[in-house]
C-alpha positions in Angstrom: 13.3 -19.6 -34.5 12.2 -16.5 -31.9 10.1 -16.0 -29.1 6.4 -14.6 -29.9 4.7 -11.4 -28.8 0.8 -11.5 -28.0 0.8 -7.8 -29.0 -3.3 -8.1 -28.7 -3.1 -10.0 -25.3 -0.2 -7.6 -23.8 -2.0 -4.1 -25.3 -5.2 -5.2 -23.8 -3.5 -5.7 -20.2 -1.5 -2.1 -20.5 -4.7 -0.4 -21.2 -6.5 -1.4 -18.2 -6.8 1.7 -15.6 -5.7 -0.5 -12.8 -5.5 2.6 -10.3 -8.1 5.1 -11.3 -10.3 5.8 -14.6 -8.3 9.2 -15.1 -5.0 7.9 -15.3 -5.7 7.8 -19.0 -5.6 11.7 -18.3 -2.7 11.5 -16.3 -0.7 9.9 -19.2 -1.4 12.4 -21.6 -0.8 15.1 -19.4 3.1 13.9 -18.9 3.4 13.3 -22.2 2.4 17.0 -23.1 5.0 18.2 -20.7 7.9 16.0 -22.0 6.8 17.6 -25.5 7.3 20.9 -24.1 3.6 22.2 -24.1 2.8 25.3 -23.5 -0.9 25.1 -23.4 -3.0 21.8 -23.1 -6.7 21.7 -23.4 -9.4 18.9 -21.9 -12.9 18.6 -23.3 -15.5 15.9 -22.5 -17.6 14.5 -25.3 -20.2 13.1 -22.7 -22.5 12.1 -25.3 -19.6 9.8 -27.0 -18.2 9.1 -23.5 -15.0 10.3 -24.8 -13.0 13.4 -24.4 -10.8 15.6 -26.6 -7.2 16.2 -25.4 -5.0 19.2 -27.6 -1.4 20.4 -26.6 1.1 22.7 -28.3 4.0 20.8 -27.9 6.7 19.5 -30.4 4.3 16.9 -32.0 4.7 13.2 -32.6 7.4 13.3 -35.4 8.2 10.6 -38.1 11.6 11.0 -37.9 13.4 8.2 -35.8 14.7 9.6 -32.7 16.3 7.4 -29.7 16.0 3.4 -30.1 15.5 4.0 -33.9 11.9 4.5 -33.4 10.0 7.8 -34.4 7.4 9.7 -32.1 4.9 8.8 -33.9 5.7 5.3 -34.1 6.4 5.3 -30.3 3.0 6.4 -29.1 1.0 3.5 -31.0 4.2 0.7 -30.1 4.8 -1.3 -26.6 8.3 -1.1 -24.7 9.7 1.6 -27.4 10.0 5.1 -26.2 12.0 8.1 -27.9 12.8 9.4 -24.0 15.6 7.9 -22.1 15.2 7.3 -18.3 15.7 10.7 -16.1 14.4 12.6 -19.2 10.9 12.2 -18.6 8.2 10.6 -16.9 7.1 8.6 -19.5 10.4 6.7 -20.6 9.0 3.3 -20.4 6.5 4.2 -23.3 3.0 2.3 -21.6 1.2 5.3 -20.3 -0.3 6.3 -24.1 -1.9 2.4 -24.2 -4.6 3.3 -22.2 -5.9 5.7 -24.6 -6.8 2.2 -26.5 -9.2 1.3 -24.3 -11.7 2.7 -26.1 -14.2 2.0 -29.4 -12.3 4.4 -31.6 -9.6 6.8 -31.3 -8.2 9.6 -33.3 -4.6 10.8 -32.8 -3.6 13.8 -35.1 -0.1 15.5 -35.0 1.4 18.6 -36.6 5.2 18.5 -36.2 6.7 20.8 -38.3 6.7 24.7 -38.0 4.4 26.4 -40.9 3.3 23.1 -41.6 -0.3 23.4 -43.1 -1.3 19.9 -43.2 -1.9 17.5 -40.2 -1.0 13.7 -39.9 -3.6 11.5 -38.4 -4.8 8.2 -37.7 -8.1 6.4 -36.8 -7.9 3.4 -35.7 -11.4 1.4 -34.5 -11.7 -1.0 -31.7 -7.8 -0.8 -31.3 -7.7 -2.9 -28.4 -8.3 -5.8 -31.0 -7.0 -4.6 -34.2 -3.7 -2.8 -33.4 -0.9 -5.4 -33.4 2.4 -5.9 -35.4 0.8 -6.2 -38.6 -1.3 -3.3 -38.4 -0.4 -0.3 -40.7 0.1 3.1 -38.6 0.9 5.0 -41.8 -0.8 8.3 -41.2 -3.4 9.9 -43.6 -2.7 13.9 -44.0 -5.3 16.7 -44.1 -5.1 20.8 -43.9 -8.4 20.7 -42.2 -7.9 19.0 -39.3 -11.5 19.9 -38.2 -13.5 18.2 -40.9 -11.8 15.2 -40.0 -12.9 16.0 -36.4 -16.1 16.6 -37.2 -16.2 13.3 -39.8 -14.7 11.5 -36.6 -17.1 12.4 -33.7 -20.5 12.3 -36.3 -24.1 13.7 -34.9 -23.7 15.4 -31.5 -26.2 16.7 -28.9 -26.0 20.4 -28.4 -23.1 20.2 -25.6 -21.3 18.1 -27.9 -21.5 20.6 -30.5 -20.5 23.2 -28.0 -17.2 20.9 -27.3 -16.5 20.9 -31.4 -16.8 24.3 -32.0 -14.1 25.6 -29.0 -12.0 22.7 -30.1 -12.0 23.9 -34.0 -11.2 27.3 -32.5 -8.5 26.4 -30.5 -6.9 24.1 -34.2 -7.4 27.3 -36.0 -5.2 29.3 -33.5 -2.7 26.3 -34.0 -2.2 27.4 -37.3 1.4 26.9 -38.6 2.5 25.6 -35.3 3.2 22.2 -33.8 0.3 20.2 -31.6 -1.1 16.7 -31.0 -4.8 15.9 -30.7 -5.9 13.3 -29.3 -9.7 11.9 -29.5 -11.4 9.6 -27.7 -14.9 7.7 -28.7 -16.2 5.0 -26.5 -13.6 5.0 -23.8 -14.1 1.5 -21.9 -14.4 2.8 -18.1 -17.6 3.1 -15.7 -19.7 6.0 -15.0 -17.7 8.2 -17.5 -19.8 11.4 -16.4 -18.6 10.9 -13.0 -14.9 10.9 -13.3 -14.6 12.7 -16.8 -17.4 15.9 -17.2 -16.9 19.0 -16.0 -19.4 19.9 -13.3 -20.9 23.3 -13.4 -19.0 24.3 -10.2 -15.7 23.2 -11.7 -13.9 22.7 -8.1 -16.4 19.8 -7.6 -15.4 18.0 -10.9 -13.2 14.9 -10.3 -11.2 15.6 -13.3 -10.6 18.8 -12.2 -9.2 17.7 -8.7 -7.5 14.6 -9.8 -5.5 17.0 -12.4 -4.6 19.0 -9.7 -3.6 16.6 -7.3 -2.4 13.4 -9.4 -0.7 14.6 -12.3 2.6 16.9 -13.9 0.2 19.8 -14.0 -0.5 19.5 -10.5 3.5 19.4 -9.8 4.3 18.7 -5.8 7.6 21.3 -6.7 5.6 23.8 -7.2 6.1 26.0 -3.4 6.0 29.5 -3.1 6.1 32.1 -0.4 2.4 32.9 -0.3 2.2 29.0 0.8 4.5 29.8 3.8 7.8 28.6 2.4 10.6 31.0 2.6 12.2 32.5 -0.6 15.5 30.2 0.4 13.0 26.8 0.4 11.5 28.0 -2.9 14.9 28.2 -4.4 16.3 25.3 -3.6 13.3 23.2 -4.7 14.0 22.9 -8.7 11.2 25.2 -10.3 9.1 23.3 -12.8 8.4 24.4 -15.9 4.6 25.6 -16.1 1.9 25.0 -19.0 -1.4 26.8 -19.2 -4.3 24.6 -19.1 -7.9 25.1 -19.8 -11.2 22.8 -19.4 -13.9 23.0 -21.5 -17.6 23.2 -19.8 -20.7 24.0 -22.4 -22.4 26.0 -19.6 -19.3 27.5 -18.1 -16.7 27.4 -21.2 -13.0 27.5 -20.8 -11.5 27.0 -17.2 -8.1 27.8 -16.3 -6.9 24.9 -14.5 -4.2 26.3 -11.8 -0.5 24.7 -12.3 1.2 23.3 -9.2 0.3 21.1 -6.1 -2.7 22.7 -4.0 -0.6 23.6 -1.0 -2.9 25.7 1.6 -2.3 29.6 1.6 -0.2 30.7 4.9 -2.9 31.8 7.6 -3.8 35.5 7.4 -3.3 36.1 11.0 -6.4 37.0 11.4 -7.5 33.7 13.5 -6.5 32.4 16.6 -4.2 29.3 15.4 -3.3 27.4 18.4 -0.1 24.8 18.7 -0.4 20.9 18.8 0.2 21.5 22.6 -2.7 24.0 23.6 -5.5 22.2 22.2 -7.7 20.0 23.8 -8.4 17.4 20.6 -5.6 17.2 18.2 -7.8 16.4 15.3 -9.6 20.1 15.9 -6.0 21.9 15.1 -5.6 24.3 12.7 -1.8 24.5 12.8 0.4 25.6 10.1 4.2 25.2 9.5 6.4 24.5 6.4 9.7 23.6 5.1 11.7 22.1 2.2 15.3 21.1 1.6 17.7 19.3 -1.5 20.0 17.4 -1.0 22.6 14.7 -2.8 23.7 11.6 -1.9 25.7 9.7 -4.6 25.6 12.3 -6.9 21.3 12.4 -7.3 19.4 15.1 -6.3 16.7 14.7 -3.8 14.1 17.4 -2.6 11.6 17.0 0.6 8.9 19.1 1.0 6.8 19.3 4.2 3.3 21.0 4.5 1.7 20.9 8.1 -1.3 21.5 8.2 -3.7 20.5 11.4 -6.5 18.2 10.6 -9.6 20.5 10.6 -7.9 23.2 9.2 -7.1 20.9 6.1 -10.9 19.2 6.7 -12.0 22.9 6.1 -9.5 24.6 3.7 -10.0 21.3 1.2 -14.0 21.6 0.9 -14.2 19.9 -2.8 -12.5 16.7 -1.5 -14.1 13.7 0.0 -13.9 13.1 3.8 -15.4 10.5 6.1 -18.9 11.0 5.9 -18.9 13.9 3.1 -18.8 13.2 -0.8 -18.0 15.7 -2.6 -15.9 15.7 -6.0 -14.7 11.8 -5.6 -11.0 12.6 -4.5 -10.3 11.8 -1.2 -8.3 14.2 1.3 -7.2 10.9 2.7 -5.5 10.3 -0.4 -3.3 13.3 0.0 -2.2 13.5 3.2 0.8 11.4 5.0 4.2 10.6 3.2 4.5 10.1 -0.6 7.1 9.6 -3.2 7.0 11.7 -6.6 8.9 11.7 -9.5 9.0 14.8 -12.1 6.4 16.3 -9.7 3.8 13.8 -9.4 3.0 12.3 -6.2 3.6 8.2 -7.3 2.4 6.1 -3.9 2.2 6.8 -0.3 5.9 5.8 1.4 6.0 5.9 5.1 8.9 3.1 5.4 11.5 6.0 6.0 9.4 7.4 9.1 8.5 4.5 10.5 12.6 3.4 10.5 13.3 6.1 12.5 12.4 6.0 16.5 12.2 9.8 16.8 10.0 10.0 14.0 8.1 6.5 13.7 4.8 7.9 15.5 4.2 9.8 12.4 3.8 6.6 10.2 0.9 5.5 13.1 -2.3 6.0 13.3 -3.9 9.0 12.3 -1.1 11.1 12.3 -0.9 11.4 8.6 -4.0 13.6 8.7 -1.7 16.3 10.2 0.8 16.5 7.4 1.9 16.0 3.9 5.5 14.9 3.4 6.8 14.6 -0.1 10.2 12.8 -1.5 11.1 13.8 -4.7 13.8 12.2 -6.9 14.8 10.3 -10.1 13.3 7.1 -8.7 12.5 4.4 -10.9 8.9 2.9 -11.5 7.3 -0.4 -12.3 5.7 -0.5 -16.0 2.8 1.3 -14.8 4.0 4.1 -12.8 2.0 3.7 -9.7 4.3 2.2 -7.4 8.0 2.0 -6.9 10.3 -0.5 -8.5 13.0 -3.0 -6.4 15.7 -0.3 -7.5 13.9 2.5 -6.0 13.4 0.7 -2.4 17.6 -0.3 -2.6 18.0 3.7 -3.3 15.6 4.7 -0.2 17.2 2.1 2.1 20.9 3.5 1.7 21.8 4.2 4.9 23.6 7.5 3.5 19.9 8.6 2.2 18.3 7.7 5.3 21.0 10.0 7.3 20.2 13.0 5.3 16.5 12.5 5.8 16.8 12.2 9.2 19.3 15.4 9.2 16.4 17.2 7.4 13.7 16.3 10.0 16.1 16.9 13.1 16.7 20.2 11.9 13.2 21.1 11.1 12.2 20.0 14.7 15.0 22.2 16.1 13.9 25.4 14.9 10.2 24.7 14.3 8.0 24.8 17.5 4.9 23.4 15.5 6.6 20.3 14.4 8.2 19.5 17.8 5.2 19.8 19.7 3.6 17.9 16.8 6.0 14.9 17.4 5.2 15.3 21.2 1.8 15.6 21.2 1.4 12.3 18.9 4.3 10.5 20.9 1.9 11.1 24.0 -1.2 10.2 22.3 0.2 7.0 20.9 1.4 5.8 24.4 -2.1 6.5 25.9 -3.5 4.6 22.9 -1.4 1.9 23.4 -2.3 2.1 27.1 -6.1 2.0 26.5 -5.8 -0.7 24.1 -3.8 -3.0 26.9 -6.7 -2.0 29.7 -9.5 -2.7 26.9 -7.8 -6.4 26.3 -7.5 -6.9 30.2 -11.0 -6.5 30.8 -12.5 -8.2 28.1 -9.9 -11.1 29.3 -11.7 -10.6 32.6 -15.1 -10.5 31.5 -14.5 -13.9 29.1 -13.6 -15.7 32.4 -17.3 -15.8 33.2 -18.0 -18.0 29.9 -15.4 -20.5 30.3 -15.6 -23.9 31.3 -14.7 -24.2 34.8 -12.7 -27.6 36.6 -13.0 -27.9 40.2 -10.5 -30.5 41.1 -10.3 -32.2 44.8 -7.1 -33.6 46.0 -5.5 -35.8 48.4 -6.7 -33.9 51.6 -9.9 -33.1 50.5 -9.2 -29.6 49.2 -10.6 -28.2 45.9 -9.1 -26.2 43.3 -11.1 -24.1 40.6 -9.3 -24.0 37.3 -10.0 -23.1 34.1 -10.4 -25.0 31.0 -7.5 -24.1 27.9 -8.7 -22.7 24.6 -7.8 -23.1 21.0 -4.0 -21.3 21.4 -3.6 -21.7 24.8 -0.5 -24.0 25.2 1.0 -21.6 27.7 -2.2 -22.8 29.9 -1.8 -26.1 29.5 1.8 -26.3 30.7 0.9 -24.3 33.9 -1.8 -26.9 34.6 0.4 -29.9 34.1 3.1 -28.0 36.4 0.8 -26.9 39.2 -1.7 -29.8 39.4 1.3 -32.7 39.6 2.1 -30.8 43.3 -1.1 -32.0 44.0 -1.2 -36.2 43.1 -1.4 -38.6 45.8 2.1 -40.4 46.0 0.1 -43.8 45.9 -2.1 -42.7 42.9 -1.2 -45.7 39.7 -1.0 -42.3 37.6 1.7 -40.7 39.6 4.2 -41.8 37.2 2.5 -39.8 34.4 3.1 -36.6 36.1 6.6 -35.1 36.0 7.7 -31.7 38.7 8.5 -29.1 35.6 11.5 -27.3 36.3 11.2 -24.8 33.3 9.5 -22.7 30.9 10.4 -21.3 28.0 9.2 -19.3 25.1 11.5 -20.3 22.8 12.9 -23.9 21.9 11.6 -26.6 24.0 8.6 -25.7 26.3 9.8 -27.2 29.6 12.4 -29.1 30.9 10.8 -31.8 33.7 12.6 -33.9 36.1 11.8 -38.0 36.1 12.1 -38.1 39.8 12.7 -35.3 42.1 14.4 -38.0 45.1 16.7 -39.1 42.2 20.5 -39.2 43.7 21.4 -36.9 41.1 17.9 -34.9 40.0 19.8 -32.5 37.4 21.7 -35.3 35.9 20.4 -35.3 31.9 19.6 -39.1 32.5 16.6 -37.7 35.0 15.6 -34.8 32.5 13.0 -34.8 30.0 11.8 -32.6 27.4 8.4 -31.6 27.3 6.2 -29.9 24.8 2.7 -28.3 25.3 -0.4 -28.7 22.7 -4.0 -27.7 23.0 -4.4 -30.4 20.6 -2.1 -33.1 19.2 -3.1 -35.1 15.4 -1.9 -36.5 13.0 -2.9 -33.6 10.6 0.1 -31.4 10.0 3.6 -31.8 11.1 4.5 -31.6 14.4 7.1 -28.1 15.0 9.4 -29.7 17.1 12.0 -32.0 16.3 10.4 -35.7 17.3 13.6 -37.1 17.8 14.2 -34.3 20.9 10.9 -34.7 22.6 10.7 -37.0 25.7 6.8 -35.9 26.2 3.9 -34.1 24.7 1.1 -33.0 26.9 -1.9 -31.9 25.0 -5.2 -31.0 26.6 -7.0 -33.0 23.3 -5.3 -35.8 21.6 -6.7 -37.3 18.5 -4.6 -39.9 16.8 -5.0 -42.3 14.5 -2.8 -45.4 14.7 -3.1 -45.8 11.1 -1.3 -43.1 9.8 2.2 -41.9 10.9 3.3 -38.6 12.1 5.9 -36.0 10.6 8.0 -33.4 12.6 9.1 -30.1 10.7 12.6 -31.7 10.7 12.2 -34.2 8.2 11.7 -36.7 10.8 8.6 -39.5 10.7 7.2 -42.0 13.6 4.5 -44.5 14.0 1.9 -44.3 16.4 1.2 -47.1 18.9 -1.6 -46.7 21.5 -0.6 -47.6 24.9 -3.7 -46.6 26.9 -6.8 -45.5 24.8 -7.5 -41.7 25.8 -4.8 -41.0 27.9 -1.3 -42.7 26.2 0.1 -43.0 23.2 3.6 -43.5 22.0 5.6 -42.2 18.8 8.0 -44.8 18.1 10.6 -46.0 15.0 11.5 -42.1 14.3 13.6 -42.0 11.8 14.3 -38.7 9.1 14.5 -38.7 5.2 17.7 -40.1 5.2 16.5 -43.1 7.3 18.9 -41.9 10.1 16.9 -43.8 13.1 16.3 -42.2 16.7 15.6 -45.1 19.1 14.1 -42.7 21.6 10.5 -42.7 21.9 8.1 -39.9 22.7 5.2 -40.3 24.4 2.1 -38.5 24.1 -0.5 -37.6 27.0 -4.4 -36.2 26.8 -4.1 -33.8 29.7 -7.7 -33.9 30.2 -8.1 -37.5 30.5 -5.2 -37.8 33.2 -7.0 -35.4 35.3 -10.2 -37.1 35.3 -8.4 -40.0 36.3 -5.7 -38.7 39.1 -8.2 -36.4 40.8 -12.0 -36.1 42.2 -12.9 -33.3 39.5 -16.0 -32.1 37.7 -16.1 -30.2 34.5 -18.7 -27.4 34.3 -19.7 -25.3 31.8 -21.1 -22.0 32.2 
């Protein structure tokens, strides 16, 4: 007897684009780089809602590699990979499964130099048909172009142009290795929006996605024209670049530059003011750069910090969407702030490290992220879909030695760079001002809201009138204030004087108040003369009481709704029986015992403060 795996169900889950429709392209690009490709080509086939993806990497060989599985088998398998951790971004062997969210797929590969034939496999409806019983033995053909034409069938003029261009590229691979993935009927909404190449290519979603979100847009590719020093460029591991082309029937082949598009250093012709010199920080065009590598426990990490004022970023990234302006569909805000990257690919935003450092926590607040991009690069472990960090990675980032090295990097840059130093100072000042303004707004709202509160006018024994406001839900503290303050005005001869206590303490932790049973007792602070008092806006049988019934002597609530037929519980495993002593005014919780049957003889009194005020004083309640 062995555990079973429902291959189709797992494949169906893995083939869903959970983060972005173009994740499938991200994963194919990573596979191409892992295969050592020198050239990668992408072309959408709009009429088929599909695309062609071709590289000249080492191919999907048939010989077993690591884990006893060949690259060809691994492409179609789940949880099996030819790569080891750290050797490639695709070591979890899940990314290629995004290709199977399609109507049909053609996978073709040539893995021996000098070989004429291509190994290929066509799978119809792969999410339903591909399972552990499906044969993935390839067919072979020396005329892969004919196979491509047959696979795609009749196409419109733009589709024909794509295929003709693809055929010429396949011909150039004669005698070389490479892999072709051809998708027909990709299961995605709005294919044209995400996968088409626009006449102005820089406004295409797919073009910007490749530049900002994939291995080809490697964040480790920094340069002196971008403002980094030669020493910084040398420190950061120089990634290998492949040529990348996209095909558009209107424009032909278009080259996609390698490396993340950090903005170039200002040319010096414009007057760029520092963060302290501008009236509004969001109008900043300031600029600064730094980068450094360091090691912790034998592992190497790199940090890259690119500071570009908010206005500069808005102006210099014209193709990215920003508030109120739709461009390519890739959002500028998604590429500002602090990020973790692995093998040059930005994985996820991560502000925890900044937030944990008091000197730099302001960078994780509000709109501070709009002025910079910070990338922390390392061989971090990722969850299966590679869109988030694993617990192991978070533990790594939480290492005190790691935080120390990261802080040293920031401290060093702040000490020598005026722009970074001024940005921190300006953000702190504005953060303090914002907090003050927020408190002022809250106070103003509270003052204005007083007019809408229920008013309670109370006449004491001397005839003096006192105006108080009725509590609202959540204002337990005001219940306590009213109980403590109004008790001072009770006529000593009042029949309700015994319901009022002299409150001597207030606390926001533990028991709300301690009160004296008798202020004129011979030893007023003796334990026998002290009661524990809790305040509630509303007290009912529903939900457990959040204090131990066994230690609370009195509960003072503005409103009380207790059903004598139901018991009442607390959060300390105790329960008690409700007795009505004075309907609408006084209840008692008795027979208190816990789940282990331990008994507590003392009872807890429950008093409705609103009713007590009505009975004790000459009072009027008036709604605004």
